[in-house]
N, C-alpha and C positions, 0 to 999 in steps of 0.2 A: 395199960402199961405202954402199949404201942403208942397210944395217943401221947403220953408223956414223952416217951422217947422222940417221936416226931417233932414235938414242940420244942424240946430241948436241942435236939438236932438241928432243927431250922434256925433256932437261936444262934447256936454255935457257928453255923455257916454264915449267917449275916454278920455276926461279930467278926468272923475271920475275914469275910470280904472287906469289912470296914477297916479293920487293921491292916489288911494288905494294901488297901487303897492308901492309907495314910503312910505306911512304911515304905512302900514300893518306890516312890519318887525318890524318897531319901536314900533308900539302898541304890536306886538307879544312878543318884548324883554321885553316891560314893564310889560306886563300882565303874560307871562311865564318866567319871570326872575328867580325865585327860582328854578324851576324845571330844567331850562337849566344849570344852574350853578352846581346842584348837579350831572347831567350827566357829565358834564366836569370834575369835582372832581374825579368821579370814574374812567373816561378814563385816567386822569392824574397818578391815582395811579396804574392803570394796566401798563401804560408806564414806570412809575418808577420802577415796579416789573420787567417788560421786560428788562429795562436797566440794573438792578442789576444782573439778570440772565446772560446777555450777558458779563458784565464786570467781573463777576465770572469766566466764561469760559475763558474769555482773561486772567485774572490773573493765572488761573490754568495752561494755555498753556504757559504763560511767566515762570512759574516756571519749566516747562519742557524743557525751552530753546527755545521756540518759540517767534515770534515778531508778535504783531497784524497788520492787515492791516491798511494802512493810512486812508481809508474811514470808518473803524470801529472806529478808534479813533476820527475822525471828527464827526460821529454820537453821540459817547458817550458825546463829548463836546457840541454839539448842543442840545441834550436831558437836559444837565445839564443847559445850559442857558435858555432853556424854563421852566424848573423847578423854575429857579430863578424869571423869569417874572412872572410865576403864583403866586409865594409866595409874590412877590411884590404887588400884586392885592388884597390881602386878606383883607386889611383895606378898600379899596374902595368898595368891595363886602359886607362887614359887613355894611358899611354906607348906601348903596344902598337898602340893605333890609329892613332897619328901615323906608323907605319913601313910603312903600305901603300904598295906598288910601290918600296919600297926595295931595296937589294941583298940577296941571300939571307942572308949572316951575319946581318943584323939581324933576319931572320925568326925566329931562335931564340927571342926573348923572347916573340913572339906565340904560338909553338908551346908554351912552358913556361907561359904565363897560360892557354891553352886546356886544358892538361892538368889544371891546378889547378881551373879551372871545371868541367872534367868530374867531378871528385871531389866537388865541392860539389853538382853536380847529383844525383850518386848518392845522397849523404846525405839530400839535399833529398827524393828520391822515397821513401826508406826512412822518414823522419820523417813524411812526409804520410800514408803507409799505417798507420804506427802511431797517428797522431793520428786518422784516420779509424776506426780499430778501436775506439777508446774509446766512441765514440757518445755516450750521455747519462751513462755511469757514470764520472763524473769523481771521486767521493768514495768514501772506503772503505766498504764495506758493513759490515764488522765493527768499525769505529772510528768510527761515525756518532755525533756528539753535537749534539743540538738545544740551542739556549741554554736554552729553558725547556720542560719537558714539562708538558702539560695534565694537571692532577690532577682527577678528577670529584669533584664535592661540591656542598653546598647553596649557592647563590647568596645573598649578603647584600644584593642590589639591593633598595632600597626601605627598608632598616632604617637609621635615620639614625645611631643610636648606633655601630653596627658600621662604618658607612661612615667616619665621624670616626676611630674606631680605625685604620682602613686607611689614611687619608690622614697620621695622625699617623707610622705607621710609615714610609710613603713618604718623609716629611720627614726621619725620622730616618736612613734609607739614604742621603740626600743629604748629611748632615752629616758632614764629614770627620773630626771629633772622636770620633764615635761608631763603635766597632768591633763591639761585643757587645751586642746588645739582649736583654733578658728580658722575655717576655710571659707573665704569671701570672694565675691566677685559680682559682675553684673548678672542681671537675670539672662538665663539661656546660655552662660558661658561654660556650662558643664561642670558645676560643683556637685549636683546631685548625682551625675554619671560617674564622676570621679570616685565618691565615697560608695556608691553602688559597686563599682568594680573592686574597690577596696575589701567591701564585705565578702564578695564571692572569691576574691584572691585568698582570703583567710580560710576558705573551704580546702584549698589545694595544698599539696604536700610541698610544692616548691617554695612556699612563704617559709618553710623552716629554716632557710638560710637567715631569715631575720630574727630567729629565736624568740618568735611571738606564740604565745598560747594563752588564750582567754577562756575562762570557764563558761562564760556565755557572751555573745555579741547580740546587742539590742538594737534594732533600728525604730525610731520613732520618727513619724512624718509629723511635724508640728503644725498644728491648725493655725490658720490666719487669724490676726488680731480681731476681736479681743480674745487672748488666749485662754482656752478652757483647761485648766490644771488637770481636771478629772479624765478629759481625754487623753492627756499625755499619760496619766497613770494607768488608764485602761489599757492603752498599747503595750506599756511595760509589763503590766500583770498579765495581759494575754500571752506575750512572749515567754513569760515565767510560768504559764499555767498556774497563775495565782488567782483565786476568786477575790475581787474586791466589788464593792457596791458602786455601781456607776452613778448613782444618785446619792450615795451616801457622803459621810464626813470626809473631807478631803484629808484632814489631819490622820484620821483612822487608816485611810489608804496608804497615806505616807508611811505611817509606822509598819504596816504590813510589808511594804515594797522594802523598806529599809532593812528590815529583819531577814527577809529573803535574800537580798543581795549580799548581806553581809556573811551568808552561808558559802558564798562562792569565793574561791581563792582570789579571783579577779574577775573583772568584766570590762567590756567596751561598749559604751553607750554612744550612739550616733544620733544626734538630733539634727534632722534634716530641714532646711527651709525655715529657719527662725527669724521671725519679724520683730519680736520684742524680747527683751531679756527674761530668762526664766530662772526663778530661784530654785537650785537644785534640791535645797533642803524642803521646800514646800511639796516637790513632787515625791520625796523620799529616796532620793539618790545619795548615797554616802559620797561626801566631798572627796576626790582622790587628793592625796598629800604625798609630797616626795618621801622617800623613793616610791614612785607611782608604779604600782602594779596594775591597778584599774585606770582606765582611761575615758575621757569623753570628748568626742568630736563634734564641733557645732559647724553647719553651714549656713551662711547668711548672705543677703546682699549688702549688709551693712557692717562695716567695720566697728562702728560705734556699738552695735549690739554685742559683737564678740567682746569688745573691751569691757562692757558692762557685766559680762559673764565671767569676768577675770580669766581671761585665757592666758595660757603661760607662752604662747607663740602663734602668729598669724601667717596664714599662707594664701596669697592672693592668686586667684586663677585668672590668666589672661587669655585673649583672644587668640585664635589660631594665625600663623603666618599665611602667606598667599599659597604656597605649595600644599600645605596641609589642608587649607581650606578647599583647594581644587579637588584633592584627594577624595575628602569627605563628600563633596557635591556629587562627583562622579559615582561614589559608592552608593548614593541615595537615589540619583537620577538615572543611573544605569548607563548602558553603551550609547544611548541616544545622544547623551552629552558630548560624545566625541565625533559625532557626524561632522562632515566638512562644513556645511552650512550652518549648523547649529552651534558648534563649538565656540566661536567668537561670541555669540550671544550668551551662551552658558557661562562662560568666563567673565562676562561683564556682570551678570546676575550675581555670580559668586563674589565679585569685587563689592557690589552693593551690600552683600550680607556682612562685609568688613570683618570677616574671621569669627562671627558669633555662631557657634556651633548649632545652637538651636534653629536659627534662620536658615542656615544651609541645609540642615536636615530637613525641615519641614518644606522649604521651597523646592529643594532637590527632588524629595519625594513627589510632590504635587506636579512636577514636571516630567516624571517617569513615564515613558512609552509615548510621549508626545513628540511626533515627527514632523508636524507642521511648523514651518519657521515663523509663520504669523503669529501662533500662539506665544512662541518665545519672545518676539518682539513686543507683543502686547504686555507679557509679564515683566519685562525689562522697564517699559515705559511706566507701568503701574509703580514699580518700585522706585523710580526716579522721581515720580510724583508724590512719593510718601503715601501712596494709596496700596493697602493690601488687595492683591490680584484675586484672592479667593477666601473662603471661609475659614480654612485650615490655617492660613496665615494670620488671619484676624485672631483666631481662638487660640492658637498655639504659640504664636510670637507676640503679637501686639498686646493681647490681653496679659500676657505673663509679665511683660515689662511695664505696662500700665499699673499693676499692683506696687511696684516700686514708688510711681507718681502717687498712687492713692494714700500710700503710708506717710507721705510727707506731712508735716505740720502746715496747716493752711491757715490763711487769714480768716476765711469762713468758719473752719471748724474751732479755732481757738478763741477768737476775740469777738465774734459777732452771733447772736442769736436773736430770735423773735421777740425776747423779752429785753433786749438791751437797746439803747438808744442809738440812733443811726449817727449821732454825734460821737460815740466813743470812737477813739482814735487807735489805731494799731500801733503799739509800741515795738513789737518784735519783728514784724515785717512779714512778707508774704512769700514763703520760700517756693510755693508753687510756680507763682508768676515768675520768679527769679529762674526756676528751671525752664520754663517754657521760652523765656527771653533768650537762653542760650542756643536754641534751634535757629535763631536768626542768623548765626555764624556759621559758614561753611567749613571752617578749619580752626587753628589754634586761636584762642581768645585770650588777649591780655587781662589778667584779673584786675589790674588796676582800671583799664577802660570799662570793664564789665561793670564793677562796682559803682562807677561814676554814673553809669547809665541806669542801673538799678535805682541809685539815689535820686537821680533827676526824674525818674518815672513815679517815685514814691514807694517802691517795692521794700525798702528797708525800714519802713516805719518812721516815727517821729524821734528826732534826736536833737540835742542842743547844739552838737557840734559835727563837723564832716567826719572828724576822727572817730566818733562814736558810731557813726554810720558806717564808716569804713571797716571797724572792727566788726560789726554785725555782718557786713558783707563777706569778711573773711570767714566768719563762723558758718555762713549760709554755704559757701563754696566747699568748706570742710564737711558739711552735712551731705552735700550733693556728692562729694567724692565718697564718703564713707558709704553711701547708698548706692555706689557705682552707676550713678547717672551723669556725672562728668568724670573726667580722669586727668591725670597730669599730661601736658603735652611735652613734646621734646625741647620747645624753646623755654627758656627761663621765665618763671613766673606767668606761665600760660596754662590755661586748661583747654580740654577739647571734648566734644560730645561724640560718642559712638554713632555712625551713620544710621544704624538701625535704631538706636535710641532717639536721634533726631527725628526720624521718619515718624516714630511712635508720638513724640511731642507734637508734632505737626497734626498727625491724625487726632490726638486728644482734643485739639482745639484750633481749627483751621481758620479761625477768625482772629487769633491771637496775633499772628503775623503772616506776611506775604513775602515770599522769598523768589517768585517767578516773575520776571518783567513782563511775560505774555498776557499775564491776568490783571496787570495795573489798570486797564480802562474799565473792567467789570467788577472791580472790588471797591465801590466807594465806601463801604462800611468796614473796610480793614483797619485794624487798630495800630499795626505797625508794618513798615516797609522795609524790607532788607535786600538791597541790590548790591552787595559787597562783590568786589573781584568779578564783575559781569561784562568787563571790557565795553562799558557804556560809553559811547562817543557824544551823544546828545540825549537830552530830555524834551519831551513834547511840549510845544507851547500852549497848547490848551488841555492842561491836565485836569481830569475830572475831580471835582471838589471831594476831598476825603475829611469830613468834619470830625472824624472820631480818631484819626490817626495822631498817635502821640510820639511816635519814633520814626525818624527817616535815616536810615544808614545807607550812604552812598560811598563810603571810602573805598580806597584801593582801585579807583577807576581812573588811571593816569591819562587816559585819553579825553576824559570829559574836561574840557576847557572853558565852557560857559553854562551858565544858569539863566534860562529865559526870565525876562523881566518880570513877568506876573506869577512866576512858578508858585512862589510860597503862599500866594492867595488862596491856594487849594488846601492848605494845612493850618486852618486857624487854632487848632488845639495842639500843635506840635509842642514837646517837651524837650525832645532830644533830637540834635541834627548834627551829623558827623559827616564832614566832607574832606577827612583826612586824605592825604595822598591822591589827591585828584589834580588836573592840570589847570584849575580855575586861576585866572588872573584877578577877578574882582567877584563880588556878590552883588545882586541887584537890591535896589531900595526896597523891594517887597519884603525884605527880611525884617525890617522894621516894625511889621505888623504882627510878627509872632510874639504877642504878649505873654503867652502861657510858657515860653521857651525857659527852660531851665539850664540845658547844656548846650553850648555851641563849640564844637570840636574842629578846628582847621589845621590840625598838626601835619607838618610835612608837605603843605601846600608851597612848593618853592617859588612858584611864580606869583603868588598872592602878594601884592605890594599896596593895596589900599582897600579900606573897607567903607561902606556908606555909612550914613548915621544910624545908630542903633540905641537911641536914647529911650525908644519905647520898650525896650527889652528888660523891663525894671523887675521881672521876676528871674532874671538870669543869675545863676550861682557858680556856673562854671564856665570860664572863658579860656580856651587853649589855643594859642596861636604859634606854639613851639615850631622852629624850623620854617618860619615864613619870611618874607622881606617887606613887612610893614614899614613904611617909611615915616608914617605919623600915626597917632593915636585916633581911633575913629571918633568922630563927633558924637557928643551925648555920652561918651564913656563915663564921665563923672556922675551920670545919674543912675548908674548900675548899683544903687546902694545896698542891693541883697547879695552882691558878689562875694563869693567865700573862696573860690580857687581862681588865681589868675596866672597863667602862663604866657608871658609876653616878653621874648627876647628883646634886647635894645640893640642888636647889631646894626640895624639899617635906619634906626630912627635919626632923623635929621635934625630934631629939636630936642632941647632938654625938656624932661617932664615939668610941667608947670607947677609953680608954688601952689600947695593946698590940695593937689590931686588926691594924694593917698587919704587925706582926712576925709574925703567925700566917700570912701570906702570903708566904713568902720567894721564891717563884718568879715572882712578878709581874714582868713585862717592859714592859707597857704599862698605864697607870693614867690613866684620863679621868673626873674628877669636876668638871669644869666645869659651871656652870649652864647651862641650855638656854634663856637668855634670848634668844639670837640667833635663836631659831626660835619663841618663845612669845610671844604679844601681851599676856598677862596678867602679865608679869614685873614690871612696876611695882607691880602690885596685891599681890605678895607678895615683894618684894625683901627686906623687912625679916625675913623668915622663913628666909632662906637661911642655912645652917649652913656658915659658913667653918671651914676647918681650924684648929684651935689650934696652939701651937707645939709641944707634944708630938707631935702627929700629923705634923708636918712633919720632926720629928727622926726619927721612926720610917721616914717615907718616905726619908729620906738614907740610911738603913741598908740599904735593899733592894738588895743587890748585883747583882741581874739586871736591874734597872730601866734601860730605855733610852729610854722615852718617857713623859713626864709632863705632864698637862694638869689644872692645879687652880687654885683661887681661895683666896687666904690673906689673913688680917688682918694689920693692920700690925705686931703684936707678933711675928708669926713671922718676920720678917726683921731682928730685931734683930742687932747686930754678932755674926756667928759665922761659922764655917769653911764656906764654900761650894764648897770644892775638889771635894766629891764630884760636883758638878753637871757635871764634865769628862767623865764616862762617859755622860751623857745625848746621844743623837743628835738628839733633837728635844723640844721643851718648849714650853708657853704658860702662864705664870704670871700670873695676875691678882691684882692687889693692890689692895684697897679695894672700895667699892661700884661696880661697873661696871653702870651702868644704860643704857649704849647698846651697840648691837651692834657688836662688834669682828671685823673679818676673822679667821677661823680657818682656818690652814693647817697641817696635821700634819707638814709637812716643815721648818717653821722653828724656830728657837729664839727665842721671844718673850717679852718681858715688857710687860705693859700695867698702867698705874698710874692710878687715878682717885680724884678728890676728896679729894686729901691733899697736905700740903706734901712736898716731895720729898725727905725724908731729907738734910737739910743736913749731917748729921754723918757721911755715907758709910756708912749701913746699908745701901744697895742696891748699893754699888760692887762688893762680892764677887759678887753674881748677874749684874751687867752685864757682867763679864768674860767670861761664857760665852755671852751673848746677840748674836743677829745683828738682831734687830728690837726697837725700843722704841717703845711707844705711851704717850703721855701725854695724860690728859684732866683739865682742870681741876686742875692741879697747880702749885705754886710751888717758888721755890728752885731753878731750874733752873741758874743760875750755879754755885751751890755743889755741885750734883749732878756737873757734868761738870768743875769746876775741878779742877787738881792730879790728874787721873786720865788714863789712857790706855785706851779701850777699842777694842782693835784689831780685835775680831771684830764689832763692830757695823756693820752695812751699811745699815740702813733706820731713820730716825728720823721719827716723826710726833707732831705737838704741835697740840692742839686745845684752844681756849678756855682757854689757860694765861695768866696774868698774869706779863709779864717787864718787868723795868726794863732799858732798853737805854742808860742813860746810861753813858758812859765808864767803864772800870775804874779803881780808884784806883791812883795811881803805886805801883810796887813789887810790884804784884800782877799785872804783865803775864805772860802765858803765852806761851812760845815754841814749844812743841811742840804740834802739832795732837792734841787729845784723841781726834778721831774720824778717824784717818787714811785709813781704808778706807770711809768712808761714800759709798754709792753712790745712795741715794734720801732726798730729804727732802720731807716734806709739812707745810704750816703753814696750819691751819684755824683761823679766827676768833681769830687772834693781833692783838688791836686797837691794841696800842702799836706794832706793828711798821711802820716807814717804809721799810725796804728789806731784802733779804736780807743785803746787806753788813752792816748794823747787827747782825743776828743772829750773823753769822759773828764780828764783832768781840766781841760779848758773851761767846762761849764760846771764842774763840780759834781758830775753824775756818778751815782754809785751802781746803776744798772741792777738794782735789786729785784725787779720785777719783769726784766727783759726776757722775752720768750722768742723773738723773732729778729733775726739781724741780716740785712740785704745790703751788700756793697758791690759797687760796678764802676769800672773805669776811673778808679783813683790810681793815678800814674805812680805815685811816690809811696804807696802802701807797701810796707815790708812785711808786716805781721798783723794779726788781729788783736791779741791781747798779750801784755806784758805782765808776767805773773811774779808776785813777790813784793814785799814792802808794802807801799801804799796801795798797790794795784791787785786785783782779784779778778778771777773769771766769773761771769755772771752765773749763779747758780741755777737759775731755772731756764736757761736758755735751751730752747729746743729745736730751732730751725735755723740754719746757717746757709747763706747764699752768698757766693763770692764769684765775680766774673770780670774778665778783662783787666786785671790788677798785674801788669806785666813784671813788676819788681817784687812781688810776694814770694817770700823764701819759706816761711814757716806761719803755720797758723797761731801758735802758742810759743812765746820765749820766756826765758826767766830774766827777772830784773838783773842787772849787772851787780847791784848792790846786796842781791840776795844769795845766800849759800845753799838755800833749802832746795830740797828735792822735789820735783813735781809729782805729786801723789795723785792716784786715780780719783781720790775724792775731790780733787780740786778741777777735776775735768767736768764740764757741764754735761748734763743729761741730754745731749743732743740726739734727736731721734732722725732728724733729717739733715744731710750734708750735701750740698750741690756746688760744685766747683766747675769753672768754666774758663778756659783760655788763660791758664796760669802757667806760663812757660817755665818759670824759675821754682816752682814748688817741687820739691822733690821727695818729700815724705809726709806721710800722716802718722808719726811715730806716737802720738798720744794714744793712751788707751781708750778706744772710743766703744765702751761697753754697751751702750743703749741704743746705738745706730740701727734704724730700721730700713732708711732709704738713702742709698749713696750713688750720687751722680757725678762722674768724673768725664768731663767732655774736653778733649785736647789739653790734657795735662800729662803729656807723654814722659816727664821726668820721674813720675811716680811709677816705679816698677815693682813695687811690692806693697801689698796691703798690711796694716798692722795685724799682729797675731790675734789681737781681740776680735777683729773683723774676720779674720779667716776661719776662727773657730765659733763664731756667733751662731746662736739658734734664733735671735731675735730678727736678723735682717731679712727683709722681704723683696727688695730690689736693689740691684747693682746696674746701673746703666753708663754705657761708654761705647767706644768704637770696638769692633771685633779685633781690630789690629792690636790696640791696647791690652784687651783681655788676653789674647794669645801670648803676649809677651810678658805678662806678669810673672814674677817669680814667687813660689810658694815654699813654706817651711815643710810641707807634706803635700804630696800630689793628691791624697785623698781629700784635702781642704777644698781644692778647687772642684773636685767631683761633687762634694756636698753642696757647693753653692752655685753649680752650673744652672740650676732650674730658676735661680734669681737673676740671672744675668738677661739683660735686654740690651739688644743691639740698638745703637743710636741710629 
């Protein structure tokens, strides 16, 4: 019995324990429900705060360019889900709390809620442990991207020009219309330094004033050609911490980069030192499109490369001025540069660097701490001799610039190879030789002269005409400009070479040319000799033979008055000889042995009056004697059958050009025989000696099939009625007819006829020529109505009439002309036409409608009372943009209404004049017409005008008002604020 009792008792105890174990938690959940829920609530609040702290740190890190870890992102999401689950229980918790002390069946809800709360608490503890384990490692170590990486480099702080450039780029980055920016300039000018400072400035807070924020700024140093796209991709991927296969497929890499960059809200890609155009699509860079949030900046020595990459705007980086150059030199050379004995030498060395920052920095650094004057003198001499004085200058300056030279297309690289015949001719030309040729000139170079020398040397390739060669020359000059190897000079149509670039050119090939007279005797193998502007007074009698010399440049030595008799025997291979602007009176007979000579240039040799026989120069293609005093043609000139360009003024010729002369020069393309009166003060003393071309000569000229440019002076008989259809092949001409004693503007690109001191061929003698002219200049001529009447000169765009007597009475009935004889006239100038009362009268005289007139210029017409009469038959030219009126002392109004017209002058009838220039018009009192489009207004000595039209006072288009201060201060205004608004436009005369 005891045994049974013990067994049963034990069983009951175990069952009791099991039941208690199962029931107790439920009883506990029911009994302690409220306290457990309150504890869980507090823990959830702590977890929420913990989550917010971590989230804040992550967001801060993201703002600095970091990316959160994936498990951190997952943890934040899990906590968020737990919070949602907890919030969804709140209604059940509230209901369960109200069941306290109710019947047991109702307690099941409290038990169920307690179970859910327990699960949440378990997850909470787990998430808390995970969150605490993160510590400070909230961002991925191997996927960390800082928005901007600092790049070590020279600061431009204190350099005003560079700072201006930096601010300009920052403004361009703000412009939504600008996607791709091209920064270009010569090697060593500071392009990389500029964008380097831009990159580092984007790190700073002070850039916030420009409202710039990029998700990531990527710097890529582009490899030298041939460009390896994988290299560019690898640099971008490395910056993005993106894994790409360096040896893998380019397209696959591009796809990865594209997807990665698309994840950024925006980016800035800086491609530094681009030598060849890069296709951004090939790299995997999304093309920025307006409105552009992402941007691309390209730095290159070549503007052409920038354009090929479809830049939206370009910014050229220029060299430093003298003050900034000196400051930069002292910064690098140290205080030694300011020592009394050294400073003059240091400043000369700085000038030799010619504002190139790289040269200034390298050379200045190389001289740092050197206190011996001898070292500075030696460095200066080396620079002047185009010899780098140490290895640093060679490696860091010369080699850098030489890269630009090496990148040029060359004759050898393009057109010759070991497999090709030696007889294959170069058709495109040799741009490298063209570049090296520029080093022969110490200052500004006329592009026309340069191209002529290139052509004579054969650098421009093989062309059928000089014009084709000239076009190729212009293309090469533009290529050299784009590569920053030459640049625009201050003189019109001139280029120049930077001093350091010239030094590098001479260093590249010191046998190409010689520019130092002290080396002449020991350089027999020199290919070209340039002694420009050397103040040479004489040349050696026994000049060492230079059998390989093809160019000899001696121009601009005005003290050189004589060439030794046997001088030219030393240059048997000479192709280019330039003696312009020297004081020579004659040339030695030895010039006739230069059988290879292609160009003989004697321009502005004012004392030169006679030439020796030149019949052996049968290869001569260019003969330029402009502004010389040749009294006769040189013997044997008719044998120059290869001549293409002839510039031979006829001012001093004592004999007419012989019959048949021009027929012996069948290859002539450009013929200039205009007198030099426009440049010579003693023209009036010798005008009666001018040899005008006789009719037979003009007939011969018309038979020259290759002629494209003609500049001559004719007598009246040369234009008797004859067939002038041959003139349609002329691309440019200037034909003077009669005794032109006044300077007439000369422009080689026009088709111009100027007539002086004669009746204007009322029988139509001139009509044939005028059909091909674009410009007509008349001086002291009559018969204007008969010249223009019953003709239509469609090509005439400009008409200048000066001191011509015209009858402005109405035309006889029956002779009215309905078609405009000058339908395409754009420019009209009337000087000293004293019978003229209005331009409308002039138009009526010739039947002109002025339908295309854009520029009107009137001066010294003493009876002019107004410009246009409006109404009836008359109207104001609708396309008129510029008006200039001066010294017309009876002018009272610009526009007046026709007496027979009752119409009101409407704004729509006023021309869209943008520029109005009025000078010395004492009776003009008002500008009452509404000038709504005026941008530039000049009123000089028009003191009767005391008030500007309201349309000008309130204009937002006007950019310039010019006059005297006295006139400006006396003007009356409808509102004083109008004057204040225009004050910035006023420029004192």
